[in-house]
Structures are given as C-alpha cells and as structure tokens.
C-alpha positions as CSV (number, residue, x, y, z in Angstrom):
1,M,18.0,15.7,21.1
2,P,16.5,13.8,18.1
3,D,13.7,11.3,18.7
4,P,15.2,7.8,19.1
5,S,12.0,6.0,18.1
6,P,11.9,4.5,14.5
7,T,9.7,6.3,12.0
8,R,8.7,6.1,8.4
9,I,7.5,8.7,6.0
10,V,3.7,8.5,5.5
11,P,1.5,10.6,3.1
12,I,-1.1,12.4,5.2
13,W,-2.2,15.5,3.2
14,D,-3.5,15.3,-0.4
15,P,-2.5,17.9,-2.9
16,W,-5.9,19.6,-2.8
17,V,-5.7,20.3,0.9
18,R,-2.2,21.7,0.6
19,V,-2.8,23.9,-2.5
20,V,-6.1,25.3,-1.0
21,H,-4.3,25.9,2.4
22,W,-1.5,28.0,0.9
23,A,-3.8,29.7,-1.6
24,I,-6.1,30.9,1.2
25,V,-3.0,32.2,3.0
26,V,-2.0,34.3,0.0
27,L,-5.5,35.4,-0.9
28,F,-6.4,36.5,2.6
29,A,-3.3,38.7,2.6
30,V,-4.2,40.1,-0.8
31,S,-7.8,40.8,0.4
32,V,-6.7,42.7,3.5
33,A,-4.0,44.7,1.6
34,S,-6.3,45.6,-1.3
35,G,-9.1,46.5,1.0
36,L,-6.9,48.8,3.1
37,A,-5.5,50.3,-0.1
38,H,-9.0,50.8,-1.6
39,R,-8.1,48.6,-4.6
40,L,-11.6,47.3,-4.7
41,D,-11.3,45.6,-8.1
42,L,-8.5,43.4,-6.7
43,H,-10.4,43.1,-3.4
44,F,-13.4,41.6,-5.2
45,A,-11.3,39.3,-7.3
46,S,-9.5,37.9,-4.3
47,G,-12.7,37.7,-2.3
48,Y,-14.4,35.6,-5.0
49,A,-11.4,33.3,-5.2
50,L,-11.4,32.9,-1.4
51,L,-15.1,32.1,-1.3
52,A,-14.7,29.4,-4.0
53,L,-11.8,27.8,-2.1
54,V,-13.6,27.9,1.2
55,L,-16.7,26.3,-0.4
56,F,-14.5,23.6,-1.9
57,R,-12.7,23.0,1.4
58,I,-16.0,22.6,3.3
59,A,-17.3,20.1,0.7
60,W,-13.9,18.3,0.8
61,G,-14.2,18.2,4.6
62,I,-17.3,16.1,4.1
63,V,-16.4,13.7,1.3
64,G,-12.7,14.1,0.8
65,S,-9.5,12.5,2.1
66,E,-9.6,10.9,5.6
67,T,-7.4,13.6,7.2
68,A,-9.4,16.4,5.5
69,R,-12.7,15.2,6.8
70,F,-14.2,17.1,9.7
71,R,-15.3,13.9,11.4
72,S,-11.6,12.9,11.7
73,F,-10.5,16.0,13.7
74,L,-13.6,17.6,15.3
75,R,-13.7,15.8,18.6
76,G,-15.2,16.4,22.1
77,P,-14.0,18.6,24.9
78,R,-12.0,15.9,26.6
79,A,-9.9,15.3,23.5
80,V,-9.4,19.0,23.1
81,L,-8.1,19.3,26.7
82,D,-5.8,16.4,26.2
83,S,-4.5,18.0,23.0
84,L,-3.8,21.3,24.8
85,A,-2.1,19.4,27.6
86,G,0.2,17.8,25.0
87,F,1.8,21.1,24.4
88,L,3.6,20.6,27.7
89,K,5.1,17.3,26.6
90,R,8.5,17.4,25.0
91,T,7.8,14.4,22.7
92,P,7.1,14.5,19.0
93,D,3.5,14.3,17.8
94,H,3.0,11.1,15.9
95,S,-0.6,11.5,15.0
96,P,-1.6,11.9,11.4
97,G,-3.7,15.0,10.5
98,H,-5.0,17.7,12.9
99,S,-5.0,17.5,16.6
100,A,-8.3,17.9,18.4
101,A,-7.5,21.5,19.3
102,G,-6.0,22.2,15.9
103,G,-9.1,20.8,14.2
104,W,-11.4,23.2,15.9
105,S,-9.0,26.0,15.0
106,V,-9.3,25.0,11.3
107,A,-13.1,24.9,11.6
108,A,-13.2,28.3,13.2
109,L,-11.0,29.8,10.4
110,L,-13.2,28.3,7.7
111,L,-16.3,29.6,9.3
112,L,-14.8,33.1,9.7
113,L,-13.6,33.1,6.1
114,L,-17.1,32.0,4.9
115,A,-18.7,34.8,7.0
116,Q,-16.2,37.4,5.8
117,A,-16.7,36.5,2.1
118,G,-20.4,36.0,2.6
119,T,-21.0,39.4,4.2
120,G,-19.0,41.0,1.4
121,L,-21.6,39.7,-1.1
122,F,-24.3,41.7,0.6
123,A,-22.1,44.8,1.6
124,D,-22.8,48.2,0.2
125,D,-20.6,51.2,1.1
126,A,-23.2,53.6,-0.6
127,I,-20.3,55.4,-2.3
128,F,-18.3,53.3,-4.8
129,T,-19.1,49.6,-4.6
130,R,-21.6,47.1,-3.5
131,G,-21.7,43.3,-3.4
132,P,-23.5,41.4,-6.0
133,L,-26.3,40.4,-3.7
134,A,-26.8,43.7,-1.9
135,R,-29.7,44.8,-4.1
136,L,-31.6,41.6,-3.3
137,V,-31.9,42.4,0.5
138,P,-33.4,45.3,2.5
139,P,-30.9,48.2,3.1
140,A,-30.9,47.3,6.9
141,V,-29.6,43.8,6.0
142,S,-27.0,45.3,3.7
143,D,-25.9,47.8,6.3
144,T,-25.4,45.0,8.9
145,A,-23.4,42.9,6.4
146,T,-21.2,45.9,5.6
147,W,-20.6,46.6,9.3
148,L,-19.7,42.9,9.9
149,H,-17.5,42.8,6.7
150,L,-15.4,45.8,7.9
151,R,-14.7,44.1,11.3
152,L,-14.6,40.4,10.8
153,W,-11.2,40.6,9.2
154,M,-9.7,41.6,12.5
155,A,-11.1,38.4,14.1
156,L,-9.6,36.5,11.2
157,A,-6.3,38.2,11.7
158,A,-6.3,37.2,15.4
159,M,-7.2,33.6,14.5
160,V,-4.4,33.5,12.0
161,A,-1.9,34.8,14.6
162,L,-3.1,32.1,17.0
163,H,-2.7,29.5,14.3
164,V,0.9,30.6,13.7
165,L,1.6,30.7,17.4
166,A,0.4,27.1,17.7
167,V,2.7,26.0,14.9
168,A,5.6,27.7,16.6
169,L,4.8,26.0,19.9
170,Y,4.5,22.6,18.3
171,A,8.0,23.1,16.9
172,L,9.5,24.4,20.2
173,L,7.7,22.2,22.8
174,R,7.0,19.0,20.9
175,R,9.7,19.2,18.2
176,T,7.1,18.6,15.6
177,D,7.2,20.3,12.2
178,L,3.7,21.2,10.9
179,I,4.8,23.4,8.0
180,G,6.8,20.7,6.2
181,P,4.0,18.2,5.9
182,M,1.6,20.9,4.6
183,I,4.1,21.5,1.8
184,T,5.2,17.9,1.0
185,G,2.1,16.1,2.2
186,R,4.2,13.7,4.1
187,K,5.1,13.2,7.8
188,R,7.4,10.9,9.8
189,L,5.2,8.5,11.8
190,P,5.8,5.2,13.7
191,P,6.1,2.1,11.4
192,G,2.8,0.7,12.5
193,T,0.8,3.8,11.6
194,R,-1.9,3.2,9.0
195,P,-1.6,5.7,6.1
196,P,-4.8,7.8,5.8
197,T,-7.1,7.1,2.9
198,M,-6.9,9.7,0.2
199,G,-9.9,11.0,-1.6
200,S,-10.6,10.8,-5.4
201,P,-8.8,13.5,-7.4
202,W,-11.7,13.4,-9.9
203,L,-14.2,14.1,-7.2
204,A,-12.0,16.9,-5.9
205,A,-11.7,18.4,-9.4
206,A,-15.5,18.2,-9.8
207,L,-16.1,19.9,-6.5
208,M,-13.6,22.7,-7.3
209,I,-15.3,23.3,-10.6
210,A,-18.7,23.4,-9.0
211,A,-17.5,25.8,-6.3
212,A,-15.9,28.1,-8.9
213,A,-19.0,28.0,-11.1
214,A,-21.3,28.8,-8.1
215,V,-19.2,31.9,-7.1
216,W,-18.9,33.0,-10.7
217,G,-22.7,32.8,-11.0
218,I,-23.1,34.9,-7.8
219,S,-20.6,37.5,-9.1
220,R,-22.6,37.9,-12.3
221,L,-25.7,38.9,-10.3
222,G,-24.0,42.2,-9.5
C-alpha cells in the first residue's frame, strides 16, 4: 500500500558522493577480477584509482556536503540500536542521508578499502610485482602487508554483501528505495524537511585533484 503522507522531492546527495559511490563499486569489482585473473597491470590501475577515490571521500566526509559528513551519520550505540529496530517497522524512512547503522557500515567500508589499497602499496609477491612503497620498508613489514592484502578483499566482499542485504531489507520492510536517490540525488521527504546543505563543487574538485596527485606521486615511487 502506498504511503498516504504528503511528500516532496528533496536533494540529499551531491554529484560527488554519487559518482564516487558507483565508481568505487565498479573499481572494486575490477580489482577483484583482475587480481584473480593475474592481470596485475589492470589490478594496479584500478587499485590506484580506488585509493584516490577513497582519499577524496574521507576528505569530503570532513568538509563536504551535510549528508556526506561523518559527523552527520556516525552516531552513538543507542541511535544504532534504534536504527536496527526500524527494520521491523513497515513505514517509509523519511530521514535524509544515512541511518545510524548505515553510517557505520559506510565508515567500515571506507576503512577496509583504505586498508586494502594501503597494504597493496607495500605488498611484494617476490615473483612478478611489488607495490611502490615495498622497497621503503623491511621485508617483514612487506610480507605482512602482502598477507593482509591477499585476505582483506574477502572481508570487503562480506561487507558489500551485507550492504546489499540492508538495501534489500529497506525496500522490503520499510518500502524505502535507497538505490534511486544514490542515482538521482533526490528523495521523497515530508514537506517540512529542511534540505541538506551542499558542499562547494570547487572545493570538491580541488580535493579530487589533490587526491589523484597524491596517489600518482606514490605510484611513481615504484
């Protein structure tokens, strides 16, 4: 049954959040597939691109749009429990941005992606390839980084599966579409809802260039 309450379409996600979100989805799939297929040239390229996007998203989570900022969705245990209990309610979700539980899921994904890309920089398989920073650390550190890099992707895959499950549960139990807003940037919310403040596109562009330049500089060390 459709929700009888009046709503209006409100912008909640800026283009930077949306493009980075879907680019990370594609690049993670490419990284896993290229790693398993031993296409290490493609694996390194996708890994560098992923690292640049993750660095940008972390910076944008500090100074970016209201719904992108960590302080807007990283809340305490009580809020997380209330958010999880909301799965049992068959009412639409009218909150802009991430829920408390979803926010911690996003933070965990970003940290795992950062760890995965970061360990790759120090990894050395002692046969064909090594990360650009592997020669700057003792062999024991590089060996540990290699061990972690070969296993962290499984934790990431599990988190991605949990993320997809949560999106499906929101659609089934709360009749809330989370995919559409991440494509269009807009969501139906009650008329009195204040639209979130959007960050400066110039600042976002500068942060993206800085992240890409930093990763390019790291890649040249190898």
